[in-house]
C-alpha positions as CSV (number, residue, x, y, z in Angstrom):
1,M,120.0,107.2,85.9
2,A,117.7,109.0,88.9
3,A,119.8,110.4,91.6
4,Y,119.2,109.7,95.1
5,E,120.9,111.0,98.4
6,D,122.7,108.9,100.7
7,R,121.1,109.2,104.3
8,F,121.2,108.0,107.5
9,W,118.8,107.8,110.6
10,S,119.5,106.4,114.0
11,S,117.6,103.2,115.9
12,R,116.5,103.4,119.3
13,D,119.9,101.5,120.4
14,G,121.7,104.1,118.5
15,L,122.8,102.2,115.7
16,K,123.6,104.5,112.1
17,L,121.7,103.1,109.4
18,H,121.5,104.1,105.9
19,F,118.8,104.5,103.5
20,R,119.1,105.6,99.8
21,D,116.3,108.3,99.0
22,Y,115.0,109.2,95.4
23,A,113.5,112.4,95.8
24,G,110.6,111.7,93.1
25,G,108.5,114.2,91.5
26,E,106.0,116.7,93.3
27,G,102.5,116.1,93.7
28,G,102.7,114.8,97.2
29,K,101.8,111.0,96.3
30,A,102.6,108.5,98.9
31,P,106.5,107.2,98.8
32,V,107.0,104.5,97.9
33,V,109.4,102.0,100.8
34,C,111.9,99.7,100.0
35,L,112.3,96.8,102.6
36,P,115.1,94.2,101.1
37,G,115.6,90.6,101.5
38,L,117.6,88.9,104.9
39,T,120.6,89.0,103.0
40,R,120.0,92.2,100.5
41,N,120.5,95.7,100.9
42,A,119.0,99.1,99.1
43,R,121.3,98.2,95.9
44,D,118.7,95.5,95.1
45,F,115.7,97.7,94.1
46,E,117.7,100.2,92.0
47,T,116.6,99.7,88.6
48,L,112.7,99.8,90.7
49,A,113.5,103.1,92.2
50,E,115.2,104.6,88.8
51,R,111.6,103.3,87.5
52,I,109.2,105.3,90.2
53,A,111.3,108.1,91.3
54,P,110.2,110.5,88.3
55,E,106.6,110.4,89.9
56,R,107.2,109.3,93.9
57,R,109.4,109.9,96.6
58,V,111.4,106.2,97.0
59,L,112.9,104.9,99.6
60,C,115.8,102.1,99.3
61,L,116.4,100.7,103.2
62,D,119.6,99.1,104.2
63,L,118.6,97.0,107.4
64,R,121.0,97.1,110.1
65,G,123.8,94.6,109.5
66,R,123.6,94.9,105.9
67,G,125.3,97.5,103.0
68,D,126.4,101.4,104.7
69,S,123.8,100.4,107.9
70,E,126.0,99.6,111.4
71,Y,126.3,95.9,112.6
72,A,124.1,95.0,115.7
73,K,126.4,95.1,118.8
74,D,124.0,92.0,120.0
75,S,123.2,89.4,117.5
76,T,119.4,88.6,119.3
77,N,118.6,92.2,117.8
78,Y,118.5,90.6,114.0
79,V,114.8,90.1,114.3
80,P,112.2,91.3,112.5
81,A,110.1,93.3,115.3
82,Q,113.2,95.2,115.6
83,Y,113.6,95.8,111.7
84,I,110.2,97.0,111.7
85,D,110.5,99.5,115.0
86,D,114.2,100.4,113.1
87,L,111.7,101.4,110.1
88,L,108.8,103.0,112.4
89,V,111.4,105.3,113.7
90,L,112.4,106.4,109.9
91,L,109.0,106.8,109.0
92,D,108.9,109.3,111.9
93,Q,112.0,110.9,111.1
94,E,111.0,112.0,107.3
95,G,107.0,112.6,108.7
96,I,105.7,109.9,106.4
97,E,102.4,109.0,107.3
98,R,101.5,106.6,104.8
99,F,103.7,105.1,101.8
100,V,103.5,102.1,99.4
101,S,105.7,99.2,100.7
102,V,107.8,97.1,98.2
103,G,108.8,94.2,100.7
104,T,111.0,91.2,99.1
105,S,110.8,88.3,101.6
106,L,111.8,89.8,104.9
107,G,110.8,93.4,103.6
108,G,106.9,91.0,103.1
109,L,107.3,89.8,106.4
110,M,108.2,93.6,107.9
111,T,104.9,94.7,105.8
112,M,102.3,92.4,107.4
113,G,104.1,92.8,110.9
114,L,103.3,96.6,110.7
115,A,100.0,96.1,109.3
116,L,98.9,94.3,112.5
117,F,99.5,97.3,114.6
118,Q,99.6,100.5,112.4
119,P,97.7,99.1,109.1
120,D,96.9,103.6,108.6
121,R,100.7,103.5,107.5
122,I,100.6,101.0,104.6
123,A,98.6,103.1,101.2
124,G,99.2,99.8,98.7
125,A,101.8,96.8,99.3
126,V,104.0,94.5,97.0
127,L,104.7,91.4,98.9
128,N,108.0,89.7,96.7
129,D,107.6,85.2,97.2
130,I,106.3,85.9,100.7
131,G,103.1,85.4,102.6
132,P,101.7,84.3,105.7
133,V,103.0,80.5,105.5
134,M,106.9,79.9,104.9
135,E,107.9,76.6,103.4
136,T,110.0,75.0,106.0
137,S,112.3,73.3,102.9
138,G,113.0,77.1,101.5
139,L,114.0,77.6,104.8
140,D,116.3,74.9,105.8
141,R,118.1,76.4,102.6
142,I,118.4,79.3,102.9
143,R,120.1,78.5,107.3
144,N,122.7,76.3,104.7
145,Y,124.1,79.4,103.0
146,V,123.6,82.4,105.2
147,G,126.6,83.6,107.6
148,Q,129.5,81.3,105.9
149,G,131.6,84.3,105.2
150,R,132.9,83.4,101.6
151,S,135.2,85.9,99.9
152,F,136.4,86.0,96.2
153,P,139.2,87.5,94.6
154,T,137.5,88.9,91.6
155,W,134.1,90.0,90.8
156,V,134.3,87.1,88.2
157,H,134.7,84.4,91.1
158,A,131.8,86.4,93.0
159,A,129.7,85.8,90.3
160,R,130.2,82.1,89.5
161,A,129.7,81.5,93.0
162,M,126.3,83.4,92.9
163,E,125.3,80.8,89.9
164,E,126.5,78.2,91.5
165,S,124.2,78.7,94.8
166,Q,121.2,80.5,93.3
167,A,121.1,79.4,90.3
168,I,117.3,76.9,91.1
169,A,116.2,80.6,91.5
170,H,117.1,81.7,88.0
171,P,118.1,79.2,85.9
172,G,119.6,79.7,82.5
173,Q,120.8,83.4,83.3
174,D,124.3,84.4,81.7
175,L,127.3,85.8,83.1
176,E,126.3,89.5,83.1
177,F,123.0,88.8,84.9
178,W,125.0,86.9,87.8
179,L,127.9,89.8,88.1
180,G,124.7,92.2,88.4
181,I,123.6,90.0,91.0
182,A,126.9,90.0,92.4
183,K,126.9,93.7,92.8
184,Q,124.3,93.7,94.4
185,R,124.2,91.5,97.3
186,M,128.5,91.6,97.5
187,T,131.3,94.5,98.2
188,V,134.9,95.2,97.9
189,G,136.5,94.1,101.1
190,S,139.2,95.7,103.1
191,N,141.6,93.3,102.1
192,G,140.8,93.7,98.4
193,R,138.9,90.2,98.4
194,V,134.9,90.6,97.6
195,V,132.7,89.7,100.2
196,F,129.0,89.3,101.0
197,D,128.0,92.8,102.0
198,Y,126.3,91.9,105.4
199,D,127.0,90.5,109.2
200,M,127.9,87.2,108.9
201,K,125.9,87.0,112.6
202,I,122.6,87.3,111.2
203,A,122.6,83.7,110.7
204,E,122.8,83.1,114.5
205,P,119.0,83.8,115.0
206,L,117.6,82.1,111.8
207,A,120.0,78.9,113.4
208,S,118.3,79.0,116.4
209,F,114.6,79.5,115.1
210,D,111.8,77.0,115.4
211,A,109.7,77.0,112.2
212,S,106.8,74.8,113.8
213,A,106.8,77.8,116.6
214,I,105.8,80.5,113.6
215,P,102.9,82.3,114.8
216,D,99.4,82.5,112.5
217,M,100.5,85.4,110.2
218,W,96.7,85.4,108.2
219,P,95.5,88.2,110.6
220,A,98.8,90.0,108.8
221,L,97.3,89.8,105.7
222,D,93.8,90.3,106.7
223,A,95.1,93.5,108.2
224,L,95.9,94.7,104.5
225,A,92.9,94.2,102.7
226,G,91.0,97.0,101.6
227,R,94.0,98.8,100.1
228,P,95.8,97.8,96.5
229,L,97.8,95.0,97.5
230,L,100.1,92.9,94.7
231,F,101.6,89.2,95.1
232,V,104.8,88.3,93.2
233,R,106.4,84.4,92.9
234,G,108.4,82.4,91.4
235,A,107.1,79.3,90.2
236,L,109.8,77.3,91.4
237,S,110.3,79.1,94.8
238,D,110.4,76.8,97.8
239,I,109.4,79.6,100.8
240,L,105.9,80.7,98.8
241,S,103.4,77.5,97.7
242,A,100.7,78.3,95.1
243,A,98.8,76.6,97.5
244,T,99.6,80.5,99.9
245,L,99.3,82.4,97.3
246,D,95.8,81.5,96.4
247,E,94.7,81.8,99.7
248,M,96.4,85.3,99.8
249,V,94.0,85.9,96.6
250,R,91.1,84.4,98.1
251,R,91.8,86.6,101.6
252,A,91.9,90.0,99.5
253,P,89.5,91.0,97.3
254,G,90.7,93.1,94.5
255,S,94.4,92.3,94.5
256,E,96.6,91.0,91.7
257,A,99.2,88.1,92.1
258,V,101.7,87.4,89.5
259,T,103.4,84.8,88.8
260,L,107.3,83.8,86.9
261,P,107.9,81.1,85.1
262,D,111.4,79.6,85.8
263,V,112.3,82.0,88.7
264,G,112.4,80.9,92.6
265,H,113.1,82.6,95.5
266,T,113.2,85.9,95.0
267,P,111.9,87.4,91.5
268,T,114.0,90.8,91.2
269,L,111.1,93.0,90.3
270,A,112.9,93.7,87.1
271,E,110.7,91.0,85.2
272,P,108.5,93.3,82.8
273,A,105.4,91.9,84.0
274,V,106.2,92.5,87.6
275,E,107.1,96.1,86.8
276,A,104.2,96.8,84.8
277,A,101.6,95.4,88.1
278,I,103.5,97.8,89.7
279,A,102.6,100.5,88.0
280,R,99.1,99.3,87.8
281,L,99.0,99.3,91.6
282,L,101.0,102.7,91.8
283,D,98.4,104.1,89.7
284,R,95.5,103.1,92.4
285,V,97.1,105.1,95.3
286,D,97.5,108.3,95.7
């Protein structure tokens, strides 16, 4: 198991935010920064980070309101623009001028958003089941489960609950798989019960979010063109459609796309085909 250090940085509005820092090998290669999905945290990238860390430094973030990062005082700050600003503060703290971004869902939106105004910071990118167009059916499904605040007496109960709500994304998986997912996304609360490891208030901006008001994100993808890109999609995804993925590949010559059968939103990035594709991408980035 690759060693990492639990480290912190402060946001501009004074929150103490956490990241895992895998030191990586020597040689000055661009580090990898892993940006999680809406309800996820740094643990989501543990398997990937352990594979990459012998060659590169890897930073896995807990966004504000997740994991070991402090919760926002105002739920209106749980929005992509704020997350990007928090990321920029961390990059400046660590002296990171350019990096490879691995963004799952929300993390991919952050990657594209950053590319709009600081494209030179991004040396390459993996967009995991996200693109410039998000399907409304998937957004509605996410709205229905985020922020429910459920708790469970044991990890097995938590795993079964995860299977009940997420089997659409990972059909046919066994209990061991769901236990792993539960331990990534949950923690033991102060009362000894297993709870989701995020501030339930992250659901508030999403509840009032008007999908029809989403700005045109295609310029954000276009800003990434010319650098190594990998687009990962679950074939069962209700967020990233096959048509959107095809257009992403068309607009980004030289990019690679991997579609995983029998997987929905989102792939774990531990699938062999994805691991191999990420390795190919990293081989193209100094």
